[in-house]
C-alpha positions as CSV (number, residue, x, y, z in Angstrom):
1,X,83.6,113.8,80.7
2,X,81.9,110.8,79.1
3,X,80.2,110.4,82.7
4,X,79.5,113.8,82.5
5,X,77.6,113.9,78.8
6,X,75.8,110.7,79.1
7,X,75.3,110.0,83.3
8,X,77.1,107.1,83.2
9,X,80.4,105.3,81.8
10,X,80.4,102.5,80.4
11,X,77.3,102.4,79.5
12,X,75.0,99.2,80.7
13,X,75.5,96.4,78.9
14,X,72.3,95.4,76.6
15,X,71.0,91.6,76.6
16,X,71.0,90.4,73.3
17,X,70.1,86.5,74.6
18,X,68.9,84.8,77.5
19,X,72.6,83.8,78.2
20,X,73.0,87.6,78.6
21,X,70.5,88.6,80.7
22,X,71.5,86.0,83.4
23,X,74.9,86.6,83.6
24,X,74.2,90.4,83.8
25,X,71.9,90.0,86.8
26,X,74.2,87.7,88.5
27,X,77.4,89.9,88.1
28,X,75.0,92.9,89.4
29,X,74.0,90.7,92.5
30,X,77.7,89.1,93.2
31,X,79.3,93.1,92.9
32,X,76.6,94.4,95.5
33,X,77.5,91.2,97.4
34,X,81.3,91.9,97.6
35,X,81.1,95.5,98.0
36,X,78.4,95.3,101.0
37,X,78.2,92.0,102.2
38,X,82.5,91.7,102.3
39,X,83.4,95.2,102.2
40,X,86.4,94.3,99.5
41,X,88.3,97.4,98.2
42,X,87.5,98.7,94.8
43,X,90.8,97.0,93.0
44,X,89.8,93.4,94.7
45,X,86.1,93.6,93.7
46,X,87.4,94.9,89.8
47,X,89.4,91.7,89.6
48,X,87.3,89.3,91.0
49,X,84.5,90.5,88.8
50,X,86.5,90.1,85.6
51,X,87.0,86.7,86.7
52,X,83.1,86.2,87.3
53,X,82.4,87.7,83.8
54,X,85.0,85.6,82.0
55,X,83.6,82.5,84.1
56,X,80.1,82.8,83.3
57,X,80.5,83.9,79.5
58,X,82.7,80.5,79.1
59,X,79.8,78.4,80.8
60,X,76.9,79.5,79.6
61,X,78.2,80.1,76.1
62,X,79.0,76.6,75.8
63,X,76.6,74.9,77.8
64,X,73.7,77.4,77.8
65,X,71.4,79.3,80.4
66,X,70.6,75.7,82.6
67,X,73.9,74.6,83.0
68,X,74.9,76.3,86.0
69,X,72.8,73.9,88.0
70,X,74.3,71.0,86.5
71,X,77.8,72.4,86.5
72,X,80.8,69.5,87.3
73,X,84.2,69.4,88.9
74,X,85.0,68.3,85.1
75,X,83.7,72.0,84.0
76,X,85.8,73.2,86.8
77,X,88.9,71.5,85.1
78,X,88.5,72.5,81.8
79,X,87.9,76.4,82.6
80,X,91.0,76.4,84.8
81,X,93.0,74.6,81.6
82,X,92.1,77.4,79.3
83,X,93.1,79.9,82.4
84,X,96.6,77.8,83.4
85,X,98.6,78.7,79.7
86,X,101.8,81.3,79.8
87,X,100.7,81.8,83.1
88,X,102.9,82.0,86.5
89,X,101.9,79.6,89.3
90,X,101.2,83.1,91.3
91,X,98.8,83.9,88.3
92,X,97.3,80.3,88.3
93,X,97.0,80.6,92.4
94,X,94.9,83.9,91.7
95,X,92.9,82.6,89.1
96,X,91.8,80.0,91.4
97,X,91.0,82.0,94.4
98,X,88.7,84.5,92.5
99,X,86.9,81.7,90.6
100,X,86.4,80.1,94.1
101,X,84.8,83.1,95.1
102,X,82.3,83.1,92.3
103,X,81.5,79.5,92.7
104,X,80.9,80.2,96.4
105,X,78.4,82.8,95.2
106,X,76.9,80.6,92.7
107,X,76.1,77.8,95.0
108,X,75.3,80.8,97.9
109,X,72.4,81.9,96.1
110,X,71.1,78.2,94.6
111,X,72.0,78.6,91.7
112,X,74.5,75.8,91.6
113,X,73.7,71.9,93.1
114,X,76.5,71.7,94.8
115,X,79.6,74.0,96.4
116,X,82.4,73.6,93.6
117,X,84.7,75.7,95.2
118,X,86.5,73.7,97.2
119,X,87.3,71.2,93.8
120,X,89.6,74.5,92.5
121,X,93.1,73.0,92.2
122,X,95.6,75.5,92.8
123,X,99.4,75.2,93.0
124,X,101.0,75.7,96.1
125,X,103.6,78.5,96.5
126,X,106.4,78.5,98.8
127,X,107.7,81.4,100.4
128,X,111.0,82.7,98.9
129,X,110.2,80.7,95.9
130,X,110.5,83.7,93.4
131,X,114.5,84.3,95.0
132,X,117.1,83.0,92.8
133,X,119.3,80.1,94.0
134,X,122.3,81.2,93.0
135,X,124.0,84.2,92.0
136,X,125.9,84.6,88.3
137,X,129.0,85.4,88.5
138,X,128.7,88.8,87.1
139,X,125.8,89.4,90.4
140,X,128.8,88.3,92.7
141,X,131.4,90.1,91.3
142,X,128.7,93.2,91.9
143,X,127.7,92.5,95.2
144,X,131.7,92.2,96.1
145,X,132.6,95.8,94.4
146,X,129.5,97.4,96.2
147,X,130.2,96.3,99.9
148,X,134.0,96.9,99.1
149,X,133.1,100.9,98.8
150,X,132.2,100.8,102.7
151,X,135.4,101.3,104.7
152,X,133.4,101.5,108.2
153,X,134.5,98.9,110.5
154,X,130.9,97.3,109.9
155,X,131.6,98.0,105.9
156,X,134.8,96.0,106.3
157,X,133.2,93.5,108.4
158,X,130.6,92.6,105.7
159,X,133.0,92.7,103.1
160,X,135.4,90.0,104.7
161,X,132.3,87.7,105.1
162,X,130.8,88.4,102.2
163,X,134.3,87.4,100.7
164,X,134.4,84.4,102.1
165,X,131.1,83.3,101.4
166,X,131.6,83.6,97.8
167,X,135.4,82.2,98.1
168,X,134.7,79.2,100.0
169,X,130.8,79.1,100.0
170,X,131.0,78.6,103.7
171,X,128.0,78.1,105.5
172,X,127.0,80.8,108.2
173,X,127.7,78.9,111.2
174,X,131.4,78.2,110.1
175,X,132.0,82.0,109.6
176,X,130.6,82.7,112.8
177,X,132.9,79.9,114.7
178,X,136.0,81.4,112.6
179,X,139.0,83.0,114.6
180,X,142.1,84.7,114.1
181,X,144.0,82.1,115.0
182,X,142.2,79.7,112.4
183,X,144.3,81.8,109.9
184,X,148.2,81.1,109.3
185,X,148.9,84.4,107.6
186,X,152.9,82.4,106.6
187,X,151.5,79.7,105.4
188,X,148.8,80.9,103.5
189,X,146.2,78.6,105.0
190,X,142.9,79.0,106.9
191,X,141.0,76.3,108.7
192,X,137.8,76.1,108.7
193,X,135.7,73.9,111.1
194,X,132.7,72.9,109.6
195,X,129.0,72.7,111.5
196,X,127.5,70.4,109.9
197,X,130.2,67.5,109.7
198,X,132.3,68.4,112.6
199,X,135.4,67.8,110.2
200,X,138.4,70.2,110.2
201,X,139.5,71.8,106.5
202,X,142.7,73.8,105.7
203,X,142.1,75.5,102.8
204,X,144.7,77.8,100.9
205,X,144.1,81.8,101.9
206,X,142.7,83.3,98.5
207,X,144.3,86.8,98.4
208,X,141.3,88.6,98.2
209,X,139.8,87.0,101.3
210,X,143.2,87.5,103.0
211,X,143.0,91.6,102.2
212,X,139.5,91.5,103.2
213,X,140.2,90.0,106.5
214,X,143.1,91.7,107.3
215,X,141.3,94.8,106.7
216,X,139.1,94.2,109.2
217,X,141.6,93.4,111.6
218,X,143.1,96.8,111.1
219,X,140.1,99.0,111.7
220,X,139.9,97.4,115.2
221,X,137.3,94.1,114.6
222,X,138.0,91.4,116.6
């Protein structure tokens, strides 16, 4: 509605000082470069533009319109410090990547003396680092309850495996090496061959484990 009434929305910002004029000029050129030279999607451009504007406001308001050429690594570190509090490591990494893009553009267009983008420090992210290392007792109980509802041979097998994992904390190799003869039903014990140490342990056969394994065997699983 506003675009229809006024021809453009949001309206073009009006520069009130030299710092505003410089920032508007850089951002306009930067957006064109991101869209036409790099061919980025609109969402990516929006995120990069937000960080670029924020950084330029921060830098130019602190040190003036001539500060870009004299910008140092210390300035970059200070900016990252202002953006890091209360953010996850993933969010801080995203900030660093967007800031690097702006710094590369500033150097590319001759507005900074050196390319400061390699000096932006971002945290390392590791695969599956967001996956919890352990499950709570309530979560384990919920998983076992859910798996116990599947009465197909595959479902009974999976439930027996989960019972072994939850009860004894076995490794995958120890479960794969488990045989029917390792279970002494009369003595109510189970023999575990440890894949890491090559040792053998005899553990009490807990009722939920025995019932789950027995149900699987009765369904034809061998």
